[in-house]
Backbone as CSV, one residue per row, in Angstrom:
resi,resn,N_x,N_y,N_z,CA_x,CA_y,CA_z,C_x,C_y,C_z
1,MET,-9.405,-11.177,-3.286,-9.158,-9.060,-2.935,-7.694,-9.396,-1.735
2,VAL,-6.805,-9.006,-1.976,-5.383,-8.816,-0.619,-5.908,-7.512,-0.758
3,PHE,-5.037,-7.007,0.248,-4.559,-5.648,1.265,-3.057,-6.374,1.340
4,ILE,-2.788,-4.522,0.434,-1.274,-4.579,-0.060,-0.665,-3.790,1.352
5,TYR,-0.028,-4.054,2.512,0.436,-2.920,3.564,2.355,-2.657,2.467
6,THR,2.187,-1.038,3.297,3.145,-0.716,2.508,3.334,0.336,4.340
7,THR,4.850,1.262,3.830,4.599,2.514,5.384,5.687,3.083,4.209
8,CYS,5.569,4.255,4.459,6.161,5.846,3.839,6.592,6.655,4.794
9,GLU,7.724,7.345,4.668,8.386,8.081,5.366,7.306,9.634,5.390
10,ASN,6.225,9.700,4.985,5.651,10.595,5.438,4.482,10.952,4.656
11,MET,3.602,11.172,5.029,1.535,11.668,4.592,1.464,12.460,3.181
12,ASP,3.197,12.982,3.387,2.801,13.277,1.585,3.350,12.647,0.368
13,GLU,4.101,12.168,1.154,4.559,10.192,0.320,3.127,9.394,-0.015
14,ALA,2.615,9.131,1.115,1.752,8.100,1.315,0.692,8.771,0.018
15,GLN,0.109,9.767,0.003,-0.761,10.292,-0.353,-0.192,9.949,-2.407
16,LYS,1.127,10.486,-2.577,1.216,10.290,-3.954,0.872,9.155,-4.431
17,LEU,1.534,8.044,-3.685,1.918,6.610,-3.411,-0.075,6.041,-4.118
18,ALA,-0.118,6.539,-3.001,-1.862,6.434,-3.255,-2.849,6.582,-4.025
19,GLU,-2.295,7.906,-4.782,-3.043,8.584,-5.693,-2.296,7.973,-7.124
20,LEU,-1.286,7.440,-7.065,-0.902,6.498,-8.270,-1.027,5.483,-8.082
21,VAL,-1.171,4.604,-7.679,-1.996,2.944,-7.558,-3.286,3.465,-8.630
22,VAL,-3.660,4.247,-7.507,-5.641,4.391,-8.129,-5.572,4.923,-9.255
23,SER,-4.703,5.683,-10.068,-5.256,6.539,-10.799,-4.863,5.623,-12.234
24,LYS,-4.119,4.727,-12.042,-3.259,3.607,-12.664,-4.524,2.629,-12.697
25,LYS,-5.712,2.564,-11.960,-6.210,1.665,-11.853,-5.369,-0.436,-11.744
26,ILE,-4.823,-0.040,-10.434,-4.575,-1.137,-10.419,-5.289,-1.513,-8.749
27,ALA,-5.475,-0.394,-8.013,-6.353,-0.774,-6.883,-7.739,0.324,-7.134
28,ALA,-8.125,-0.103,-6.155,-9.482,0.027,-6.265,-9.600,1.214,-4.586
29,CYS,-9.102,1.291,-4.073,-8.688,2.274,-2.637,-7.289,2.150,-1.815
30,VAL,-7.025,3.049,-1.655,-6.133,2.835,-0.209,-6.419,3.671,0.816
31,ASP,-6.335,3.237,1.800,-6.364,4.150,3.131,-5.175,4.208,4.153
32,PHE,-4.622,5.421,4.320,-3.740,5.525,4.742,-3.401,7.005,6.023
33,TRP,-2.789,6.447,6.966,-2.650,7.234,8.369,-1.330,7.413,8.841
34,PRO,-1.239,8.553,9.401,-0.004,9.016,10.267,0.029,7.583,11.195
35,ILE,1.503,6.925,11.655,1.303,6.029,12.427,3.507,6.504,12.862
36,SER,3.965,5.780,13.712,4.774,5.726,14.920,5.757,4.334,14.289
37,SER,7.390,4.057,13.867,7.612,2.435,13.590,8.737,2.957,14.495
38,CYS,9.388,1.794,14.918,10.360,1.634,16.106,11.253,-0.154,15.298
39,TYR,12.457,0.723,14.891,13.302,-0.726,14.377,14.574,-0.212,13.944
40,ASN,16.089,-1.113,14.178,16.896,-1.230,14.168,17.647,-0.997,12.991
41,TRP,18.382,-0.001,12.110,18.861,0.333,10.751,20.495,1.103,11.096
42,GLU,20.988,-0.046,10.063,21.997,-0.159,10.040,23.183,0.129,11.685
43,GLY,22.879,-0.681,12.467,22.859,-0.929,13.954,22.800,0.199,14.526
44,LYS,21.442,1.021,14.465,21.230,2.248,15.555,19.445,1.986,15.246
45,MET,19.268,1.867,16.927,17.246,1.532,16.634,16.549,3.082,16.542
46,GLN,16.299,3.212,15.968,15.103,4.664,15.205,13.569,4.505,15.814
47,VAL,13.643,5.079,16.240,11.679,5.859,16.644,11.204,7.155,15.511
48,VAL,10.987,6.615,14.380,10.213,7.553,13.574,9.264,8.292,13.351
49,PRO,8.376,8.754,12.716,7.402,9.023,12.149,6.573,8.149,11.339
50,GLU,6.123,7.337,10.606,5.960,7.556,9.378,4.795,7.313,8.652
51,ALA,4.132,7.144,7.198,2.701,6.934,7.358,2.599,5.272,7.037
52,MET,1.400,4.768,7.162,1.068,2.948,6.719,-0.525,3.647,5.357
53,LEU,0.075,2.621,4.449,-0.574,2.320,3.517,-1.748,0.975,3.676
54,LEU,-2.607,1.243,3.521,-3.374,-0.591,3.566,-4.987,-0.129,1.877
55,ILE,-3.641,-0.715,1.145,-4.241,-0.937,-0.182,-4.906,-1.987,-1.040
56,THR,-6.212,-1.847,-1.066,-7.142,-2.419,-1.579,-6.814,-3.367,-3.149
57,THR,-6.880,-4.603,-3.344,-6.470,-4.739,-5.285,-6.841,-6.772,-4.908
58,PHE,-6.991,-6.333,-6.565,-7.154,-8.148,-6.334,-5.836,-8.932,-6.633
59,GLU,-5.641,-9.764,-6.157,-4.118,-11.278,-6.435,-3.832,-10.550,-7.613
60,LEU,-4.547,-10.481,-8.689,-4.084,-10.737,-9.784,-3.415,-9.121,-9.998
61,LYS,-3.270,-7.894,-9.102,-2.662,-6.625,-9.764,-1.335,-6.605,-8.508
62,LEU,-1.190,-7.834,-7.733,-0.424,-7.944,-6.692,1.214,-7.216,-7.350
63,ASP,1.276,-7.874,-8.561,2.815,-7.495,-8.234,2.857,-6.140,-9.209
64,ASP,1.758,-5.824,-9.993,1.520,-3.948,-10.314,2.072,-3.453,-9.598
65,VAL,1.393,-3.760,-8.496,1.366,-2.529,-7.018,2.210,-2.710,-6.640
66,THR,3.186,-4.052,-7.194,4.410,-3.848,-5.812,5.449,-3.602,-6.834
67,GLN,5.020,-3.775,-8.047,6.430,-3.072,-9.266,6.656,-1.564,-8.423
68,LEU,5.150,-0.748,-9.071,5.023,0.240,-8.411,5.805,1.207,-7.292
69,ILE,5.509,0.927,-6.387,5.942,0.907,-4.993,7.359,1.003,-5.206
70,GLY,7.747,0.397,-5.897,8.953,-0.241,-5.326,10.195,1.095,-6.408
71,GLU,9.380,1.646,-7.811,9.403,2.066,-8.237,9.550,3.355,-7.735
72,TYR,8.999,3.990,-7.324,8.567,5.154,-6.681,8.639,6.057,-5.051
73,HIS,8.900,4.516,-4.514,9.300,4.532,-3.075,10.684,4.933,-2.550
74,THR,10.707,6.288,-1.134,11.826,6.495,-1.390,12.090,6.025,-0.436
75,TYR,12.003,4.513,0.168,13.475,3.505,0.795,13.494,3.604,0.434
76,SER,15.068,2.662,0.449,16.239,1.585,-0.426,15.091,0.181,0.203
77,VAL,14.772,-0.088,0.679,14.431,-1.381,1.005,12.791,-1.481,1.953
78,PRO,10.953,-0.823,1.370,10.421,-0.288,1.430,9.800,-2.140,2.290
79,LEU,9.174,-2.327,2.996,7.958,-3.189,3.113,6.803,-3.763,2.127
80,ILE,6.701,-4.834,1.269,5.107,-3.907,0.713,4.725,-5.756,0.877
81,ALA,3.884,-5.706,1.241,3.279,-7.293,2.499,2.146,-7.389,2.022
82,GLY,1.465,-8.389,0.944,0.278,-8.485,0.751,-0.545,-9.057,1.554
83,VAL,-1.575,-9.389,1.873,-2.217,-10.559,3.121,-3.930,-10.488,2.190
84,ASP,-3.981,-12.158,2.341,-4.996,-12.390,1.146,-6.320,-11.967,2.252
85,VAL,-7.521,-11.886,1.678,-8.274,-11.344,2.231,-9.465,-12.305,1.648
86,ARG,-10.484,-13.750,3.109,-10.918,-14.352,2.743,-12.183,-14.242,2.134
87,ARG,-12.407,-12.822,2.673,-14.475,-12.894,2.573,-14.521,-11.183,2.209
88,ILE,-15.908,-11.405,1.089,-15.473,-9.619,1.067,-16.906,-9.268,0.506
89,ASN,-17.930,-8.672,1.082,-18.565,-8.685,0.988,-19.234,-7.990,-0.980
90,HIS,-20.234,-8.398,-1.361,-20.381,-8.967,-3.159,-20.603,-7.094,-3.295
91,PRO,-21.175,-6.259,-2.474,-21.503,-4.863,-3.107,-20.006,-4.203,-3.826
92,TYR,-19.174,-4.734,-2.558,-17.966,-3.628,-2.445,-17.136,-4.613,-3.842
93,LYS,-17.219,-5.780,-3.489,-16.154,-6.507,-5.117,-16.757,-6.271,-6.299
94,GLU,-17.991,-5.991,-6.190,-18.638,-5.784,-7.401,-18.062,-4.292,-7.741
95,TRP,-18.366,-3.736,-6.799,-17.392,-2.126,-7.049,-15.592,-2.450,-7.711
96,MET,-15.190,-2.625,-6.605,-13.425,-2.786,-7.230,-13.672,-3.820,-8.566
97,MET,-14.277,-4.380,-8.640,-14.549,-5.017,-10.512,-14.792,-3.850,-11.841
98,GLU,-15.342,-2.896,-11.236,-15.446,-1.272,-11.788,-14.723,-0.980,-12.187
99,VAL,-13.740,-0.174,-10.723,-12.736,0.532,-11.307,-10.837,0.037,-11.131
100,ILE,-11.210,-0.777,-10.749,-9.944,-1.892,-11.442,-9.555,-2.590,-12.658
101,GLU,-8.663,-2.342,-13.342,-8.876,-2.520,-14.731,-7.603,-3.654,-15.141
């Protein structure tokens, strides 16, 4: 199992991306919530509201999810990071196997 971490411009975009990856059956679940981010962009300090997504999927679907986010994300350079999960409870893993194709 992997978590895929990314951020979006706002909660509307986060919900759209979440619904897209779940409806395509390449992710089991997506959690998203509002956050604030601080970074330098084009030489200027930015402190902005964003939405964070934590996408739950299998390693085999990592490239599919990454490609889909890249296609539909509004940022020109979104962070899309896969984080390996070493342990998962068996009932949840069984459910994931049912919902991801």
